[in-house]
N, C-alpha and C positions, 0 to 999 in steps of 0.2 A: 587594580587587577585582583580584587578580592573574590569576584565571581568567576566561575569557570568561563574561559574564553572558547570561542569556536576554533580559532587558529592562533597559536603562539609562534611567532617568527623569531628565530635566533640568528641575528646577523643583519646589519643594515647596509649592505652593498646593494647593487642594482637588483640582484636576485630577491633579496628580502623585501626591498621597497616595492618592487613590481608585484610580488606576492601579496603584500599587505593591501595594495590598491585593488588588485583583482578580487581578493577575498572580501574586502569591504563592499565593493560594488556588486558583489554577488549576494549581499545581504548578511554577511557574517560579522561577528564581533572579533576584532583582530587587535593584537598588540605586537610591538617589535622591541626586541632587546638588542643592544649593541654594547659589547664589552669595552670598546675604546670610547674616549671622550668625543670623538668625531666620527660620524658615519661615512660610508663610502668605500672603504677598503680598496681592493685592487681596481674596482670599477672607476674610482676617482683618478687613478694613476694611468688608466688606459687612454686611448685616443677616442673612446666612445663609439667605435666603429661596429656596426651590426649588419651582418648579411641579411638581405631580404629577397629571396629568389622568387621572382614573379610579382613583385610589388607594383602597385599602381604608379609609383614614381618611376620605375623602370619603363613601364609601358608608355608613360607620357614622354619619356626621353627617347623612345624608339629602341629600347634595349630588349632583346628577346632572351628570356631566361625562364627557368622552371625548377621546381624542387628536384626533379630527376637529374637535371644538369648540375645542380649544386652537389647532390650526392655523388655523382660521377667525379666531379672536381675534387671533392674532399677525400674520396677513396683513392684517387690517383696520388694524392699527397701523402696520406697516412696509411693506406692499405686497410684491410679489414682488421677489426679489433673487437674488444670485449663489448663495445657499446654500439654496434652497427644499428640496432633497433632505435636507440636514442638519436643517432645521427639522422635516420630517416624521419623520425618524428620532428626533430628540429627543422629539417629542410622543408617539411610540409607546413609547419606553423610559422616560420620566420617572417614571411611576407606579411601575414596578418598581424604579427607582433609589431613590425615596423609601422604599419598603418594604425594599429592601436595606440602606439606611443605618440605618433605625430598627429593623426586625425582625431582620435577619441580623447586623448589626454592633453595634447598641446605641447609636446616636447619640441624644443628648438633644434630640429634635425633636418638634414637634407640628403638626397642621394649624391654620392661622390662620383663625378664623371671624369675627374682629372687623372685618376689612376685606378687600377684594379686591385693591386697589392697581392701579396703572396697567397697562392693557392686558388685564386679565382680566375676563370677564363673570360668573365664578363664583368662589367661594372655593377656590383650588387651591394656594396657597402653603403650604409646610411649612417651619418655621424653628425655631431654638432658642427656648426660652421667653424668653430675655433679648433676643432679636432682635439678637444679636451674632454676626457670622460667626466671631469668634475662638473661640467655644464649639464651633462645628462643627469648626474647624481643630484645636482641642485634642483633640476626640474622635478625629479621624482620626489625629493623631499618636500617641494612645494605642493605637489599633489597629495602627499600624505598629510601635510598640515591642513590643507583645504578640507580634508575629510574628517579631521579631528581624530585621526588614528594615533593612539598613544605610542610614543617612541622614547624609550628610556636609554639614554647613552650612559656610559660608565657603569653598566650593569651586566656583568658577565654571568652566564649560566654556568654553575659549578658542576651540574650533572643532570641527567634526565630522570624523571620519575617513571618507574616502570611497575605496573601491577598486572599480575597474571600474564606476563609476556607482552603486554601492550603499553605503549608510551602514553602517559596521561598528563604530562607537564614537565616542568624543570624546576630545579632548586637554584635560587638566586639569593646570594648573601644569607644563606641558611634558611630562607623562607621558600615554601612551595608556591609555585604559580601553576594552577591546573588549567588544562586545555583539552578539548576533544581531539585536536590534531596539533602536531608539532612539525614545523619545517626547520631543518638545519640548513641555513643559508650562510653559513660561515665561510671564511676563506679556506684555502687549502692548507698544506703543511710545509710550505717552502721556508718559513722562518723557524722550523723545528729541525735543527741540524741532525738529531738522531734519526728522525723519520726520513729525511732526505738521504742520509748515508745508507739507510736500509733499502730504500726503493729507487733512488736516482743517484747512484754512486758516482757516475761520470761527471756530474755537475756539483758534487758536494763541496768542492773547494772554491767555487765561484762566489763572488760577493753577491749578497742578496739585496735587490733594489725594490722589492715589492712592499706591500702593506705590512705593518708590524703585527697585525692580528692574525697572520697566517700560521697559526701554531698547531693546527691539526686536531683540535678537540673532536671533530666529527669522526675522524678515523679511530680515535681511542674509544669514543662512546659506541661507535658502530661495531668495533671488534668485540667489545664487552657484550653486545647484544646478539652476536653471531651473524652480523651483516656480511654480505658478499662484497669484496673489493674488486675494482676493475681498473685496468690501464694504469697501474700504480707507478710504472717506470717512466711515464710520459711527463713532460714539463715544457713550459714556455721559457726559453732563454731570450736574451737580446744581445746581439753581437756588437752593438756600438753605443755604449753609454759614454757621453762626453766626460772627459776627466780634466780638471777636478770639478767641473761644474755640476756633475751628477745628474744631468738631464739627458733624455734620449736624443741622440743624433738621428734626425728623421731618416728612416730607411728610404725615403724618396730620393735622397742624395745618392744612394747606391743603385736603386731601381732605375733611376733615370740616366745612369751611365757611369757612376762613380765606382771606385775600387777600394779594396782594403789591402794594406801592406803591413809587413812586420818591421822590426827594428832594422833588418837588413835591406829594407826598401822594396822588397819583392812581394808579389802576391803569393797566396798559399792555398788557393782553392777557387771554386766557382761561386761567386757571390749571388748567383741566381738561386742558391739554396734557401735564401731568405734570412730575415733577421733572427728567427728562432733557431732554425736548423744550422746556421753558421756559427752560433755562439760557441759551441765546443771547439770548433776549429780555431776561432780567435783565441780562446783560452789556451790552446796548445802553443801559441806563439810566445807566451810569457805574460808579463804584467799588462802590456799595452799593445795596441795596433793603431794604425793611422788610416783615416778615410781621405781619399783624394778625389776631387771632382772639379767642376769649373763654375764660372759665374752664372751662366744660364741656368744650371741646375740649382745653384744657390738661390737665384731669384724665384724659382718655382717653390722651393722649400720655405722661403720667407712667408708664404701664405699661411703657414702653420705657426701658431703663436709660440709654442714651446721652442721651436727652432729659432724664431726671431729673437726670443729672449736669450737663448744660448749664444747667438751671434753677438748680441749686445754685450754679453759677458766676456767676450774676447776669446771664445773657443776656437775661432777660425783664423788661420794665417794664410797669407797670399804671397805668390811669387810668379815671375813671368816664365820660368822654365822648371823642369823637374829637379835639376841639380840644386838650384837656388832654393826651391821648396824644401828639399831634403835637409839642407843646411839650416833653414829656418826652424824645422821641426826636430833636428838633432838625430836624424836617421841617416843611413848610408846613401850618399848621393849617386854612386855608380849603380847601386841596386835599383833605386827608384827611377833613374834615367832609363835603364834597360826595361824595367817593368812597364812603364808608361809607353815606351816605344812598341813593345811586343803587344800590349793590350790594344793600342790604337791601330796597329796593323790588322789585328783580328776584327776590330770594329769596322774597319773599311772593307773587310772581306778579302784581304790579301793573303791571309793565312788562317788556319784553324786556331781557335783560342787554346792556349796551353792547358787550360783547366776545363775545357768543354763548355765555356759560357757561350750561349747563343743569343741571348737577349741583351742588347747593349744600350738601350734607351737612346739618349741624345749623343752618345759617343760617336766619333772620336772627340776628345775633349778640346775645348778652346783655351786660349790663354787670356788672362792669368789663371793659374791653378789655385785651388783652395786645399788646405789640409787641416784636419782636426784629430787630436789624440783621443782615443777611445779605449774602453775596456769592456769585456763581456760581463754579463750579469745573469743571475737567475731571477725570474719575475714571478712566476707561480707554477705550482704543480698542476698536472692535468688528470691525475687519477683520483679516485675517491669511492664513495659508496655506490654500489650498483643500484640503479633504479629502473622501474618499469616505465611504460609510456604514460602512466599517470603520475610519475615522479615519486612513487612509493618506494621505500627502501627494501631491497630484496634480502632475504636470508640466504646464507651460504648453502644451506641444504634444500632450498626450494621454498616458495611462498614469499610473503612479505612480513615485515615487522608491523603489527597493527598500529595505525595512527601516526606512523613516522614517515616523513617525506624529506627529500634532500634536493638541493640545487646549488648553483654557484660552485665555488671551490670545494664544497663538501661532497659533491656528487661526481660520478665518473664523467670524464671529458670525452671529446670526440677527436682527439689529436693523436691517435695511434696508441699502441701498447707500450712503447718505451721510447726514450730519447726525445729530441726536440724537432726532428725533421718533419713530423706529422702536423705541426701547428700551422694553421692557415689564419690569416688576419680575421679577427672577430670571433674565432672559435670559442674563446672563454666567455665573452660578453653575451653572445647570442644564446649559448647553452644556459647561462645563468638566468637570463630573462625568460626564455621559453620555459625552462623547468620551474622557475618561481611562479610564473603565471599558471602553468599547468597544475602545479601542486595545489595552489589555492582553489582553483576551479574543481579539481578532483575532490579536495577536502570538503568543499561546500556541497558537492553532489552527494557525497557519502553521508554527511550530516543530514541533508534533506531526506535522503532515502531512509535513514534510521528514525526520523521523527514521525 
């Protein structure tokens, strides 16, 4: 890396890897830095789900969709926020990005038709067959390796090099690496307790289950350069992390008709709020909550590798009636008996649900019943550096910081201004990949125009 690069990518998650591939294929010299010994970040921990509104795969499956419908769906979930323009750009480009990943690059992904998941009115998520983000990361790493793009793991950027207000590289282990353009593709700041307490206080006490590299360097560097920040109070939570296994209890178990109860055996809200939006409500119950569902739902979830592994680890207990199930789990049997009876009456249409739930999946539940102990967690923050439609980092006073781009957890997200209710499935990953690819293409266009 002794010669000046066209593009220096800081961070080797899906955003950074996609940017490196796009920049290389556009004719640029590119290198990637990753501070941890293993690339992937939060992308590896995700389900690898990417919305693609209007993709050729949807058309082949007879699913009608469009960028306009995706925009409408996500605004319905998150409301208007600081990054409405980014949302519109992501919605316009996401179908092409899914086709780029699968058709052009060869990623092992498919359109998911078994469910829509939170925030989407049609089936538009594309994901690895395993529903593991690590498989997508592995594919991207393979594409990077095929192109001979330098990827230096265990190499943290200590700071950015700034000359006359323009970013011209980064300092790594005390040595300068110069580049015409720099992309911050780092994670967010969910592992930085000080920043979480400052911007997302409602979730500050939750256990963090995301990637260890989410320590917020982009926020710190951006502030020092006068960057504008956006949607800083937004985050992705997860309402049901199996304990003590530490793996996600698939939200399919709830979406298809399961419920969540507290130590008293009773429900405490509308589970249709989704795995992110419901996290704060679960946290208010105390240390744990319990997911209750049935064998048909269990069989559906077994198609997901992480759930199958969690099941093999003994996370799920079974019983033939709610009272016996409660005793098996160590929660109040009277409460669970009443909760299941009330929920099933609502699912049958006999009464209105006490918490306003209207989507019941396969409920009422059959017997035997399953129960799994869970706790809520913080997964990643959704706020960051404001960017324009070219992924350039904006200044707080107007204009952009020359040569600096942002994507992934470093950039502003599209999940609302604050809280977790605005998160829709795939919001983080699609924003990461769209902004990473867009940053690389914009950077190469600017370099070409200047030469």
